[in-house]
N, C-alpha and C positions, 0 to 999 in steps of 0.2 A: 246225205247220201253214203259217205264213207262209213259212218258209225253204224247205219243200218246193215251194210254188208259185212262189217266185221263182226256185229252181233250173230248174224247167220253163220259165219264161220265158227266162232266160238261154241255157239249151240250145237252145231253138227259135230265138232270134235268132242265137246263134253258128253253128247248123247251116246256117241260110239264107245267112249271109255267106261261111261256109266253101265252100258249094257254088257261090257265084257265083265266088269266087277261084279255086277249083280249075278250074272250067270255063274261065276265061280263061287261067290258067296253062298248061293242057294244049293250048290252042289248038284247043278243039273247034269243028269246023265249024258255021258257021250258028248259033253262039251268040248269043242275043238276051237281053241283061241287063235290057232294060227301062228305062223312065225312071225318075227319082227318084220321080215320083208313083206308079209301079206298085209299087215297093218299099215306099213308105209305106202304100200301100192293103193290100199284102199283110200287112205287119207289124201293121197296124191290125186286120185280120181275125183273124189269129192271137191277137192280144191279147184281143179281144172274146170268142173262144172260151174262152180259158183263164179270163177273169173270169167268164163265165157258169157254167163248171164249177165254179169255186170258190164262187161264190154258192149254186149248187144244192146242193153239198155242205154248205155251212154252214147253209143253211135246213133241211135234212133231218136235221140233227143234234139229237138229244134234248136239250132244255134245261128244267131245273127248278130250284126253289129251295124252301127251307123257312126260314119267318120267324115271329117273335114279333109278333103284331098287337095284342095286348091283355095288359097286366100291371096289376093293381090298384095304385094308388099307395100308397106306403108299405111294401109287402111285397117281401121278397127275390124276385128274378126267378124265376118258375116255382114259387113256393112255394104259391100257392092262386089258383085262378080265372083262370089263364093261357089264352089262345087262340092256337093255333099253326095256321098255314096252310102246306100244300104246294102249290106253284103249278107248273103246267106252262106255262113260258114259250115253248114251241116250237110248231111247227105239226104235230107228229107225236103220236099217242097213246102214252102210257107206261104201264108198270106198275111201281109202287114199293111196297117194304115200308117201314113206319115204325115205329120201336121206340125206347124209352129205354134207355140203357145208362150205367153209371157210368163217369167218365173213368178213364183208365189210373192217374192219380194216386191216386185213391180205392182202386182194386183193390190196388195194389202196396202201399199203406200198411196196409191191413187184412191182406192175406194174408201179408205179411212182418213183422207185429208179433210180439211175443213171447207172444201169447195165442192160444188155439186157436179161432180165429174162422172158419175155413174154412166150416163148415156153417151158421154163422149168416149169413155173407155169401151163400150160396147162397140161403137163405130171403129175404134182403133184396132179392136180384135178382129174385126171384119176385113179391115185393110190388111191386117197382118197375114191372113190367110192366103192372100194374093202374092205374098213374097217368095213363096216356094212354088217352083215351076218344073214341069217335065222338060225333058230334053227337046221336045217339039215347041216349047214355049207355053203350052197350055198349063193353067193352074191345077194343081194337085188335088186341092178341095177335099181332103181327107179320104179320097177314094181307097178301095183296098186293092192292093198291089200283089200279084202273084210272082213268087220268085222260085224257079227250080233250084235244084241241088247245085250248090257252088255258084249260083247266079248273082250278078250285082246290078243294081239299077242306080242311075246317076240322076241328081236333081240340081238345078241352080237355085242360088238364094240371093236375093237382093232387097236390102232393107231401105234403100234410099226412097223408095215411094211412101214409106210410112214417116220418114224422118220430118218433112214439113208439117205433118198433121201432129206429130208429137210435139214439135216446137211451138206451134201455134195454140194448141189445146193445153199443154201442160208445162210450158216454159216458166210459169210462175210457181209451180210445185217441184220442190227439190225431190228428184228421184236419185238415190245413192248409186243405183246400179241397174242400167236397162239391160238385164239378160233376157234373152230368148231361148227357149229350149225347143229343139227339133226332136220330136218324139216319134219312135217308130214302135208299134204295138202289134204283137202276134196276136193270132184268133184265140190262143190260150191265155191271153192277158199278160204274158211276159213282155217286157218292154226294155228298150235301150233309149238313152238320152244323150244327146249332144248339145252342150250349152254355148251359145254364141253371145257375144256383146254388141250393143248398137250404141253409137254415139250420137245423141240428138244435136250435137253442136257441128256434126260433119256438114261442110259448107258446099262441097262439090257434088251437088245433086245433079244426077244425070237425067 
């Protein structure tokens, strides 16, 4: 974006300079180049217009983030009782979907193991979708969420319900890192990712 606007400024200045030089070189009658002050004023006007367009474009661009705002002390991040916020940081309303997914690392290790774990993994993914809840306790289920300008939406995340399933089905398979990505995706396909860890050996299952 910066390079594009810089190119526009350079082209505008070069075009103005070239126009003046060509006018003098061709000895066009009654050519009035104006004073230095006139030139500086014109350049300043062009610059102001370009900066205004840039700021307007930047202001109207959707901006959002997904953050972990609460995690109980002493527990693995995202294991139990976590609070997640999706924040609209821009001046335009947005529509986002929010859903948990296993990281590629987990998926590849399970599906490429020497055990027939494909169907178990599909079931685990279904269970995973229930770990992210709205504030009223209902499951998010990948629904599209409307956020007004500067609005924030909170979700609770609790992985303890999938831990027994993970332990029973995959305990004999070495998984180096049980990472779960909470993904917020805007309608224009821009996305933000919050990565959480899950500990399959977590014993205090609520």
